[in-house]
N, C-alpha and C positions, 0 to 999 in steps of 0.2 A: 437594537435589542440590548437591554442591560441586565436581563434576568432570564434564566432558562424557563421560568414559568410563562414567559411571553410567547414561546414557540408553538404552543398548542400540543405539546408532547403528552403522551398517555401517562396517567397517574403512576403506574408501576415504574416507569422510567424516571419520572421526577423524584420518586421516593428513593431510588437507587442513587441518583445524583446528589440528593441531600446527604445520604450516608457517605458518599465519596467526598463530601464537603465542596462540591462544585457550586459556586454562587454566581459569578459573573462570567459570561462567555468570552472567549478570546476573539479577536477580530475575524479569524478564519471561521470560527464557529458561528459568530453572529451573522456573517454574510452567507455561509453555505447552508446552514440548517433550514431556514425558511424556503429556500429555492429547492433543495433536495426533497423536502416534504411535499412540494408541488409536483414531484416527478420530473423535474428539469434535469437535463444533463449539465454537469458542472466541470469546468477545468480550473483547478485551484493551484496557484503558484505560491508555495509556502515551504519554508525550511522545516527541518525536523525540530520538534520542541515547541511548535506553535499551537498544538492542540488539534491537529487535523484528524487524528483518529476519532475523537468524539464528533468532529464535524461530519464525518460520514456514518459513523456507527449509530448515532442517536436517531437520525431520520430513517435509517434502515430498520432499526428495532421498532420504531413507531409504525412503519409500514407492516412489519410482520405481526405486530400486536393487533392492528386494525383489520388485517386480512388473514385471519387464522385459517390455515389449511395444512394438511399433512403432505410433505413432499413425497413424490414417488420414490420407490426403491432405487438405490444407486444414483441419486440425483441430489441437487441442492437448489435452493431458491436464491441464495446470494453467494456470489463468488468474489472473494477478495484475493488479489495477487500482490505479493510484495517480494522484494529481491532476496532477503536473507532469512534463515531459520530463526534467528534471534528476534528480528522485527516481526516476523509472522506470529511467533509465540506471544509477543507483547500485544499484538492486535487482537488475537483470540482471547487473551485474558481481559482486555478492555471490553469486548463484547459480552463476556460472561459477567463482568462487574456491573455494567450498565443494564444488562438484561436479567439480573438475578431474580427479579420478582415476576418475570414472564414465564409461565409454566404451561405446557412443556416448551423448552427451547433447546434444540440440538445444535451445538456448535462443534465443528470438527477442525482439526489441524492436520495439514499434510505438508511435511518437509522432508528433505533428503537427509542422509546420514544416519537414519534410524530404520529398523525393520518396517517393511511396508504392510505386513499382514495385519497388524493392529489397525492401521488406517483403513484398510479394505473392510475390516469388520465394522468399523465405525460408520462407514458409508452405506453398508448393506441395506439398512432400513430407510435411508434417506435422511438428510439434515437440512436445517434452515440456512445455516451459514457455514461455508467452507472457506477457511483461510489457508492459502497455500503458496508455496514457491512454484515458479513455472515448470521447472524440470520434473519435480515429483508429481505435479498435477497431470502432466502429459503421461507419466508412467502409469498413473491410475486410469487415465482414459484409454491408453493403448492396451492395458490388461483387462479392459471391459469391467472394471470395478466402479466406474463413474461415467455418467452421461451428462452432457451440459445443455441439453435441449429444454430444460425447465428453468434455466436461470432468468430471474426477473431483474436483478441488479448486479452490475459488474463494477468492482472498484479496482483501479490500478493505483497503487500507492508507490511513491518514489520511482516514477517511471524513468527518470534520467539515470538512476542507479541501475535499473534493470538493463538499460541500454549499455552502460559502461561495463556491466558484468557479462555481456554477451547473450542476454536472455530475449532480445528483441524478436528473434525468429520463433522462439517457443511461444512468446506472447501472441504473435500473429497466428500461429497454428491454433491456439486456444480460442482466440476471438472468432476464427472461421467456423468453429463448432457451436457458437452461441446463437440463440435466437436473435433475429434482426430487431424484433420488438422487445426492447429492454431499456432500463435506465443505466447510464454509465457515469460514474464519478471518477475523475482523472486528476491525480495529484502529482506534482513534480516540483523540485526546488528550482530547476532551470528549464529552459525550453530550447535545447539545440534543434537543429533542422530536422533530424530524424524523428524526434519526439513530436515536433509540430505536425509533421506529416502523418504520424500515427494517430494523433488526436483528431486531425481533420477527417481521417478515414472512419473512425469509430464513434464519434460524438454526433448527436443530432441537435443542431441549433443550440450549442452550449452557451451557458453564461460563464464568462471569464472572471475569476476572482483573484486578485493579486494583493497579498498583504505585506509582502516584503519585496524590495527591488531585486530583480534577478541578477545573479552573478556579481554581487557587490563584493568589494575588497576593502580591507582595513587600510586606511590612509597611511598609518605609521609603518606599514610593511613595504619595503622596497623589493621589487620583483625583477627577476632576470629570466630569460629564456635561452637555452642552449640547443641548437639544432645538431643532433648527433645520431648516427645510426645505432641500431639495436646492439651491435657488438661493442660499440665504444662507450656505452652508458656506464658500465661498472668502472672503467678506468677514469672517466670523468668524475664519478662520484668519489672515488678515492682521492683524486686531486683536490676536489672541493673540501673534503673533510680534513685535509692536511693544513688548512688555514688555522693558525693559532688563535685567531679571534673567535672561532666557533667554540663555545663552551657547552651548549646543548643543541642537539640536532634531531629533528623529527623527519623521517623518511617515509613517504607513502609509496606503496607499490601495489600492483593490481591483484596479485595472487599470493597465497600462503607459500607456495614454492619459491616465488621471487623474493619474498620477505626472508625466508630461511637462508637462501643463497646470499 
């Protein structure tokens, strides 16, 4: 596929894509959109920045346009899960941009760190698309502000990051509440064992799409691994940073608290 016009997408979606100046689909879009439009389950291996949000948002919007129906109260037709509030907000904005000419189209955002009451009110009448982080979604379910028995499409975006951030158990609790009959679109940059096991449990005869090699490294970077217990990490970091050859250093850590420390 070399043009979005070749996918058979509804005219309002094509009009929005033209306004967004989308012309040629990226590899993940070209391979995912036709299959997702056929209601196939998909497992996509793609890094951030490859255009995967449009790869799942466009066929979902096409489905909603072709199957117009009002979602029941306190429910959603499409559930998108992503690991962070920032990414979740970006996905919701993309759905609004691509679906701007579909009326009515209710898209709701559910993330932590902000008051929950506004999110409860947004869900009261039901929404077509709910984009959420796992923890806040479970808060809404447990407070009976949301039911998941009407979900037609589930999207798991950046599944490996959700695993790294400790959300895997929340994700499993959410999936247990979803209808068995649904479409699932599963995206991850890498496929560690736990993510492979999760994909196997929740996908039905999926098509695997891989647009970038998994776990690739830059050849010009030399890498070293130090086995050290938790209490020795800070002392090792201090020793490494005393190397006069280091002029700029980037340190990754799992939590805000760890970064501040």
